[in-house]
N, C-alpha and C positions, 0 to 999 in steps of 0.2 A: 741736180746740177749745182755744183759749187764752183764759183770762180775763186781761184786761189792765186793771190799775188804774193810773190816772195817779199822778204823784208826790204830788199832793194827796189822793189816795184818794177823789176825788169822782166819777170816772167809770170805766166799764169796758165791755168788750164781749166777747161770746163768738161765735165763728164758728158760724153756723147759728141756728136758731130753735127754741124749745121746742115741744113738742107737747102737745095737750090729752089728758086721760085721761077714761075713762067715769065716770059717777056711781058713788058707793060708799056702803055702809052706814056707820053711825055708830061701829061698833066700831073698835078700833085694830088695826093690821096684825100686831103681835106678840102679840095676845091669844088666839091659838089655836095649834094645832099647825102646824108648818111645812108648806108646800105639798109634796106628794109629788114635784113636778117636780125638785127639787134639794136633796139633803141637805147639811147644813153640811159645809164642807171647809176645808182649809188653803189659804193663798195659792198661786197657781200661776204658773209662768213659761212657760206654754204659748203657742202662737202667738196673734197678734192676731185670728185667725179663730175662736177657741174661743168657745163659747156661754157666756153669763153664768150664774152659779150664782144661783138665786132660790129660797131656802127660804121666803120670805115675800113673796107677791105683794100689792102695795099699790096704792092709787089716788092719783093726784095731782089728781083732779077737785076743783075748788073750793079748791085749796090756797091759803092766805093765807101766803105766804112770810115775812111780817113777824111772824106769830103762831106759826110752827112752833117756833122756839126762843125761850125766855124769857131775860131778863137773868140769871136764876139759872143756866140751862143754859150761857150764854155766859161765865160766870165763869172757865171754863178758858182763855179768851182774855184776859180783863181786864174792866175796867169800861166799860160802854157809854157813849159820849159822845153824848148827844142821843137823839132818837127814831129807830127804824128807818125807813129811807126806801125806799118802793116805787120801783123803777127800771125801769118798763115801757118807757121810751124806749130803754134800753140793752139789755134782755132781758125779753121779756114774762113777767110773773108773778114777777119777781125782787125781792128786797129786800136792801138793804145796811145793815150794822151797822158803825158806826165806834167805835173805842176810843181812850180817852185813855191812851196809853202813854208820853207824853213825847217821842216822836219827831216830827220835822218832817213825816213822811209819814203818821203814825198808822196803826195796824193796822186792817184791814177784813175783814169776813166777808160773803160774798154767798151767798144761798140762792135756788134757782130750780128749777122743773120743767124737765126737759131731754129731749133726744132719746134714742134707744136707747143703752145702754151700749156697744154695738159701735162706735158713732161715735167715742167717746172713745178706745177702744183703737186705732182706725185713725188718728185724727188726732194721737195722742200716743204714737208708737212708743217713746219713751224712758221711758214710765211703767211702772208695775207694778201687779199685782193684789193687793188685800187682801180679806179676807172679814169682813163685818160681820153677825153673827147669821145666817150662812148665805147672805148675799147678796153678790155680787161688787161690789167698789168699785175703780175704776181711778183711781190716784193719780199725779199728775205735778207736779214742783216744778222751777222754774227761777229763777235769779237774774236780775233785771232792774234794772240800775243801782242796786245795793246794796239792792234790795228783793226779798225772796224771794216769789215768786208760786206758790202751790200750788192745785191743783184736785183734787177727788175727785168722781167720778160713781158714784153708787150705783144699781145695777140694782134696780128695783122691779117691773118687768114685762118682758115680751119686747120691748116697743117704747118704754119710758119709763124715765127715771132721775131721780134727785134730784141736782142739782148743788150742790156747796159749794165756794166759792172763798175763799181765805185769803191775805192779804198781810201781810207784817211786815218792817219795816226791819231789815236784817241778820239775817233769820230763819234758823233751822236747819231744814232739810228734814225730818229725822227727828222732831224735836219737833213741828213743825207737822203732819206726817202723823198722829202719835199724837193730837193735839188734834182734827184733823178726823174721825178714826175715832170718837172719843167723841161728837162732835156728830152724826155720821151715825147712830150707834146711838140716840141720844136722839130724833132726828127720825123714824127708822124706827118707833120705839115709839109715836109720836103719829099716824102716818098710818093712814087707814082701809084695811081689806082691799079688794082689787079684787073 
């Protein structure tokens, strides 16, 4: 899976298609005890075949990607430039947030329901695992023509993940990863349990 944002920051694509999730109750995913299936752990460098850690099983059913993160949540990236834009033609269920950072390419964040976590591990062998509130997140960053393109796929169930893509002109992978992990934790806290 590679999130590709054009130089203008207006289009992107992800290899594969997102998958639907079952209906979920109105509570939030983090509002209870972790699922017994996976206790919180530290990042791992194990093989790409390893199962995802899922301390909190969440639903992506009826996810409005444009509503998951607020302008306040996204302040860690910068000031949103315009309204969030649904991008179903690029990736079903996705939303793109653009930022006024003074660069010609403008920074961008994309949020979307996505395939299983294992797909990201397989398609991005150069990535690494982080753990967000006990759930595995596969992170990969690559420089693309002076624009750093990073993606993070957070496991929320055995067959679904929450995708977050972040692009920034001349971005730093470590800083961008730290920002994405904050955003994923915020998003995870707003998802309903499965």
